[in-house]
N, C-alpha and C positions, 0 to 999 in steps of 0.2 A: 647613326640614329636608331633607336629601338623601334621595331615594328610593333604596332598595336593591333591585335586581332579583335574583331567585333563579334559579339554574340548576344542573343536576346536575353538569356538567363545564364548566369554563371553561379555555380554552386561551390562554395568554399568548404572543404572537408567532406561533409555529406556522409558518404557511406550508407549504411543500412537505414539510418534515420530519415533519409529523403526518398526512399523508394516509392512511397505512395505519390509524392509530388511528381517524380519522374514519369510515373505511369500516366498521370493526368496531363502532363506537358506533352507527352507523345501523342495522346489521344486528341489534344487540341492543336497539334501541328506546330508547337512552339519549340524553336531550337534551343538547346541547352548544352552546357559543358560543365563537367565536374573537375575541379582542380584539387587534387589530394595526393599526399605521399603514399596513400593506400597502405598504411601500417596501423590499422585500428587496434584498440586495446585487445580485442579478441584474437587478432593475429599474433600479437605480442605474447599473449598468454599461451596460445598454441605452441609458439616457438619455445617457450619456457616449460612446456609440458605441464601447464597449470590449469588446463580445462577440466579439472577433476571436481566439479561441483554441479549442483542443479540451480536453476533460477529461483529467485524469491517471488517472482510473478508467475501466475499460471499461464498455460498455453494460450488461452483465449484472450488474455490481456497482454501477451508478449509477442504475438504474431499478428500480422496484418490481415484484414478481412479477406482479401483476395487469396492470400496464402492459405487461410483456414478453409476456404471453399475448396481449394485444390486438395487439401488433406482429406476432407470429407469425401470427395469424389474417389480418391485413391483407396481409402480405408473402409469406406462404407459404414456399417453398423459398429465396426470395431473402433471407430474414431471416438475418442473420449478426452475430456479436459484433464490435464495433469500438470506436472511441473517439468518442463523440458530440461534436459541436461545442457551444460554449456557446449558440449560437442555438437549436439543436435541443433542447438540454436545457431551456432557459428556456421554449420553446414548450410543453413538457409541464407546467411549473409553471403557466403561464397558463391552460391547459385546466382544471386542477383549481381554480384560483382562481375562474374563471368558474362552474364547476359548483356551488361552495359559497358563492357570493357572498352569498346571503341569510342565511348563518349567520356572516358576518364583521362585527364591529362595529368601525368605524374609530376607533381611539384608542390611547393609549399608557399602559401600566400604570406607575404611580409606585411603589406599595408593596403588600405583601400582609400581612395579619394572620392568622396561622395559629392556629386553635383546635382542640380535640380532635375535633370532628365537622363542622367547616366552616372556611372561610376567607373573609375579607372582602377584596375586591380593590378598591384605590383607583386611579382613573385620574387622569392629570394635569389633566384638565378638571373634576375634582370628582365625576364619576360614581362609583357604587359597585355592586359585585355581591357576592352571597353565594352561594358554591358549595360543594357537598359535596366535590368533587375539583377540584384545579387541576393543570394540566400546563404547565410552563414550558419553552418551546422558542424561546428568544430569540437563539440563535447566539452568536458570539464578536465581541468588539471587536478590531480589528487596524488598525495604521497602514497596513499594506500594502494593505488594501482601499481606503483613501482614496487611496493612491498610484496604484492601478490606475484609479481614476475620474478623478483630477485631472491626472495626467501624460500628456500626449499626446506619444508618441514619433513623430517624423517626420524628414524629411530634414534638418532643421536640426541634428540631432545628429551628422551626418557629421563625422568627425575630432575630435569632442569627447571629453573624458575625464570619465567619470561614476563616482563612488564610490557603492557600495552596501554598507550595513552589516548586511544581513539575508540569510540564506540559507534558501531554501525554494522550493516550487513557484511561488508568486506572484512572488517576486523573480527566479526563473529565467525566467518569462514576460517580464518587463521586460528581462532580459539578452538574450533571444532577439531582441527587437525592436531594442534598441540596437545589437547586433552586426550585425544585418541591414542597418541604415542606415549602418554604418561607424564607430560609436563604439568607443572603447576603455574597457573596464569595469575598475574596480579594486574587487575584491570583498574586503571586510574580514570575516573569518570565523573561527570556531572549528573549522572542518572540517565535513565532511558525509559522508553515505552516498548514493552515486549508484546508481540502479537503472534498467536499460533497461526501458521500459514496454511495448515491443512486440518480439517475436521473429519472425524469419522462419525457419521450419523447412522443411527439404528432406527428402523421404523418397521411397522407391519408390512410395508410395501416391498421390503427387501429381504433377501436371504443372506444375512451377514452385513458387514458395514458398507456404507456408501461414502466414498471419499469426496469431500467438497472443499475446494480451495477458498481461502479467506476472501479474496477479491471477487468471488462469485456470490458472496452472502451480503453484499453491501446495499442491495435494493434501494438505490439512490432516489428513485421517484416516490417511494413511500413517504418521503419528507413532505410531499405536496399534501398528503392527507393530514399529517400532524408533525410539524417540525419537532415538537417536544417529545412525542412518542418515538419518533425516529431516533432522536438523540439518546433516549433511554435504551432503545434496542441496541444501537451501535455501542453504547457505553457498557452495558451489562454490569455496571457497578465498578468498572475498571478505572476509568479516568477519575471519577468522583472518589473512588477509594484512595487514589494517590493524593488528591487534593485534601480530603478530610481524613488525615492520618489518624487522629484520635478516634474518629468514628469507626474507621476500619479496624482499629485495635479491639474494639468492642464487638462489632458485628461480623467481621470477616478476618479473624486472626490467621486464617490459612492463606491470606493473600501474599503475593510476592513482596509488596511494599512493607508489610508488617514484619515478615520473616527476615527481610533483607533491606533495612531502611535506606541504605546508601544507593539502592537501585532507584529510589524516587527522584525524579527530575525536580529541580527547584520549583516551588509553587508558582513563582512569578513567570516561569516559562510555559506552564501548562494550564494555568487557571483560566486562560482565555480560549481554551479548546472549543468550548460551546458558547462563546460570547459574541461571535460575529453574527451578522444577519443571516449568513448562509448556514446550512445545517451543520457543517463542520468547518472550522477556520483553517485557512492555509498556514503553512509555516512550521509544521511539526515533524519530528523525526521518529520513525518507528522501526524496530528491528523485527523482521519476520523469520520465524524459526520453526524447525520440525519438533513438535512436542514428542517426547520419547514414546508415550503410549500410542500415539497415532502412527509414528514411524514404525513401531513394532508390528502393528496390524498391517501396514502397507508393505513392509520390506522383509519381514522375518522369513517367509517361505523361500525367498531367493536372496538371502542376505548378502552373500559374497558378490553376486552379480550386481546387486543394487549399489554396493560400495564401489565396485569397479566402474560402474556407470557414472558415479559422482554423487549419489545420495548419501549424505553424511549426517550424523546426529549433531546438531548445533544448538541443543537445548540449553541455553545459558541459565535459565532458572534451575534446571536439574544440576548443572555444573556447580552453581552456587550452593545449592542445598547439600551437596556431598563433598564440598571443599575442594573441588578441582579448580575453581576460580575464586579469588578473594577480591573484594571491592575496596578501593581506596577513594576517598573524597577529593576530587581534583581541586576544589576550592581551598583546601587547607593542607593537603599532602605536599611534601617536598621530595624532589627526586635528586639524588646526588649521583650524577653520571660517573664521576671518577671513582667513588667508593662503591658504586653499583648498589645503592640502597634507596628504599622508599621509607619515608618517615611520616607518621601522622599521629599527633598527640604523643603519647608515650610508647607507641607501637612502631616497630620497624621490621623490614624484611629485606633480604638480599636478593638480587636478581642476576642472572647470567647474561641476559640480553634484553634490550629494550627496543620496542617497535613503536615508532611515532606515527601519528596521522595528522590530518588537517581537514579543513572544510572544502567543499567543492568551489572551484573558481572557474567561470567560463573562460575557455582558451580562445578568446576572440582576438584576431589580429588587430593591429592599430587601425582605427578608422578616423579619417580627417574629414570634417564637414565643411564644405565651401559654401558660404552664404553671404548675405549682405554685409555682415559685420566682420568679414574676413574668414579665417580658418580656425575652427575649434575642434578639440578632441572629443571623441564619443566614449562614454563609459556605460556598459550595460548595467542597468539597475532594474531589478524585477518589478518594482512598483511603478516604474516609468515606462514599461513595455506593455502594450495592450495585448492581452492573452499570451504574453511571453513572446510575441511574434513581431509586432509593429511598434516602432518608436516615432513619436511626433518630431523628433530631432533629425530623423533620417528620411531621405527620399528614395523609395523603391529598394530599400535594403531590409531584409526580413531575417529573423532568427528562428531556428528550429532546434529542438532538443535540449533547451535550457530550462524547461519546465518539467518537473519530475514528480512522481507519485510518492506518498509516504506509506501507502500500503502496497499496491501493485498497479500494473497498467501502464508502464512507461510507453510502450508502442501504441497503446490506445491514444495517448496524448500526442505522440509524434504524428500518427496518422491524421488526426484532426487538425494539427498545425499545418500539415502538408496540404490538406484540402483548403484551409483558409488562405495559405500563401498562393496556391494555384488560382483561387478566385480573385485575389488581389492583383495577380499578374494578368490573368486572362480577361478580366472584365473591368475596364476603366471606370464605368459608372459605379460599380461596387466599391472600387478603390477610393474614388472620390467621396463616396458617402461615408466611408470609415474615416478618412483623413479630415473630413470637414469638421468633425467634432471629437476628434480622437482624445483630446485632453479631458473632456467631460466623460467620455467612455471609460477612460482609465480611472478617473475619480470615482465613478459609479461602481466599477468592479472592486476597487480597493475598499470602498465603504461597505461592500457586501461581504467580502471574503477575508478581511482582516479586522480584528477587534481593535479597539483604540489603544494601540501600543506602538513603540518605535519600530522602525524597520530592523530586520535582522537577516543574517546570511542564509537562513533556511526559508525565506519567504517564497522561494521558487518551488517548494514542496506543496503539492495540492492533493485534495481528495479527488481522485481521477474521474469518478463518475459525474461529479458536479462540473468539472472542467469540460469534459466532452459534451455534456448537455448544453453548456453555455455556447460553445462553438457551433453545435448543431442548430441552436436557435438562430445564431448569427447568420448561418449559411442557409437557413430555411429548409433544413432537411430533417427536422425532428418530427417523428410521428406523433400525432395527437391521441388523446384517449379515445376520441370518437372514431379514429381509424383502426382501433383494436377492439372490435365488438365481442360480446359474449363473455362467458366465464373465463375461457382461456385467455382472451384478450385482456380481461381485467387483471388476471394473475401476471401475465407477461409485462403489462405496462408498469405495474407497481412493484413486482418482485424481481424481475430480471435486472441485472446490473447494466449500467450504461456503457457496455462495450461498443466499440465503434460500429460493428456490423449491424446493430439495431438501427443505425442511422443510414445504412447503405442498402436497404431493401428496395427503396423507391426513390424517385427524385433525380436531381442532376448528377449525383455521385453514386447512383445505384450500381451494384456489382451483381452480375448474373450468378445465381446459385445461393445467394444469401438467405432467401426464404427457406430453402431446405436446411441450411445451417441453423437458422433460428428454431425450426421445428425439431431438429435433431437434438439441439442443446436443451430445449424445454423438456423433451422426452427423457433425457439423461437425468434431469432434476425433478421428475414426476410432476411436470407442469408447475413446479415451485410450491406444491402443496405443503411439504414439510417446512419449508422456509416461512410460508404464510402462517402456519401454526405457531412457529417460534416468534414471529413478529407480533401477532395479535395478542399474545399473552401479556405483553408489557402494558398496553393501555387498560386491559381488563384488571390486571393485578393492581395497577395504580388506582383505578376507579374504586376497587374494593377498599384500599387503604384510605383514600380521601373520603369515600362514602361513610366509612366508619367514623372519621373525624366529624363530618357534617352532621351525622345522626346522633352523635354523643350528647347525653343529657347534661350539658354544661353551657354556660353563657357564650354568646357569639364572640365576645371579645377574647375568649380563650381559644375558640376554634380557629380564628384567623392566624394568630402566631403559631398554633400547632400545625396548621397547613403549611405555613411558610417554612417552619423547621423541617417538616417532612420533605418539602421540596429541596431545601438546601442540603439536607443530609439524606442521601438517596437510599432510604430503607428498601423500597420496592425494587429499584434497579439492582441493588446488591443482592437482594433475595432471589430475584428471578435469574440473575447471573449465576448464583449458586445452584439453582434448579438446572440451568444449562442444558446439557445433553445427556441422554441415557448412556451408561458406560458400556453396555453390551446388549446383545440380542437376548431378550428374556420376556416371556409373556407376563411374568410377575411384575417386572419393572414397567412394562407398558401399561399394565392395569393400575399400578401405583401412580403413574403420571397422569393417566386419565382421571383417577380419583381426585387429583388436585386440580387439573385443568378444567374439567367439565363444570364443576360447581362454580368456579370463578367466571367462566364464560356465560353461565346462566344467571349470575348474580344480579345484574340490573333488573331482569324480569322478576325473579323471585323476591328480591328486596321490595320492589314496587307492590307486588301482590300482598306480601306480609304487612307492609305499611297500610295499604288500603283495607285489609281485613282486620288488623289488630292494633294499628297505631304506630306512631313513631318509636315508642319505647321498644316494641317487639322487633321493629325493623333494625334498631340499633343492636339489640341482643343477637339477632341473626347475623348481622354484619360483623360484629366483634367476634362472635363465635367462629364464623367462617375464616376470618383473618387469623385468629389464633390457631385454628386447625391447619391452615396453609403454612404458617410459620413452623409449626411443630413437625408437619409432614416433610417439608423441604429439609429441615435440619436433620430429621431422622434419615432421610435418603442420603444426605451428604455424609452422615456418620457411617452409614452402611456401605458407602461407596457406590450407590446406584446413580448418583448425579455426577456429572463432570462439568466444571466451570468452563465457560467459553475460552477464556484466556488464562494462561499460567496456572493450571490446576495443580497446586503444590501437593495436594494429597496423593495424587497418582504418582508424582515424582518421588515421593518418599517410600513407596511401596516396595517390599522385598522383590516382587516380581520384576519391577523396572530396574532395580539395582542389579539383579541377576542377569537380566537381558543386556544391560550395558556392558557387563564383563564379557559376555559372549560376543557382543558387537566388537569390543576392543580386540579380542583374539582374532575374529574374522578380519578386522581391519588390518591387523598385522600380517595375516596370511596374504591378503590381497596386495598390500603395499610392499611385501617382500621383507618385512621385519620380524616375522614371527611364524 
């Protein structure tokens, strides 16, 4: 007879994703055991010598609150947000694996029998455990993970043609290596959303560029002021430019979608991006990449060392622009594996190798639910799982790590899920309050974060800062606006992203040292003044445009459709997106930007004074004149190269300077990798 060992909490898989839970379980005196083969993807990549890349999420959204506090203590003023390399990130994993080695049972779970007050966990080797609570954190199955381990990209790929049928951050990593070695990539795709993962901001506050990761610019709480303005800021004309392709052809011919139409994701997939009740809908895929101009600023001085560390140019829009990558429409292209050819319409191309991918599938062991109606199987479905963690169909079984971000912040999500699971385990009253109306909770969440569309396999991808905020409210650890007084408090509340450490300064899950971390981070970003200026431009520019329509000397029945057309076709969002960021440090450029921004910020007051003094006609003349001036000046600055679009700035990618730098990068890449 097989002996059944008993434990309070059994963690299946786990690894790094459950470290915040383990920390809280230990603090609560709750016994736990992790059952895992201890062969995470990071270890497999290390064994394959494939940890030669940096993360797509920044340090502050990739590392847990308590670890960030330790880093700040160790590094002091030198501590800064950046993009950790895979080796640096995996070193943190190994530290925690060693710390908790005595609590890890080497094995693989085959199945779980879930009963009302316990679960029986069956291991592949025949062992059994009886646990009051089970936490499943077994990550995802993906072909692309196997590709990263098994495919060694080297100088032998020079001048080869490689077909890739999957689009995402992992496939973009392979593309970066292939192109660096001189291969031609044929990307068979349904389209994609490309986002610059790092920005170089120039301001009078700084001597040179200040580097800001994408996921630190999301200012999630600003949506409380105006969801519409928040969406306009986050969009920057990008999403709308994809949806309104005809509009983009006229007003933004320099956009990625216009220059490379096959990069546009089908409208039916992205038109709901801003149609959910939430600021941004769940369920979208985005590729985060190093834009070549920012990479040059960040890496050029120590280029070979940066390449050796794993910082690679993966600028897919740049690769498209210069013919290193060719797009094929997956919906109509045919692939002949035997003949090694791709065909689309009357066009064809040969390839030497094809790399296939697939979508993420939770690697959850079989779960059998024992209830009044007998035994039923359990299938993980994102929209049936409250916060990705709790199912109404399971008793005391929780899932961690199957909710992911589409910009950055994976471990922000995991940390919040760990805190939620801990409270479900440690506080029976809280657990009962969640389970009492869990079906309604799930319906409410889905109604907020999904537009009216069928479920799809990407529903587990979330806007990380709205997700962490929802869990913080649930756990009653979210600081209120009243708790953050003064100008600094105002800026931090609305401009700081919802990284988990903002919820761990006080309350039941407080971490000592987080206050210092928050202060240090705010200082790094000038108390978010630069971001606030970027954000506030959008509503004021929009007010100028709508004010001009309102004041126009035409009948009201013309003004209404004009305002609707303006809203549907994002003139202002595209315009301010083109205004974007200054391209370099220059007093002349700063003055040019002030000459555009300040009149617009003063517009409501000046327009009101003009109207009061000279009437509505004069107010319209002033408004229309200012709008024409803004349009002309922004387009002038764009033509001169003073402005850089937030995302996919194709003008900079075509510049001879960037082309020359990429050739130097390729040579340095060859020297570092031993092929040149």
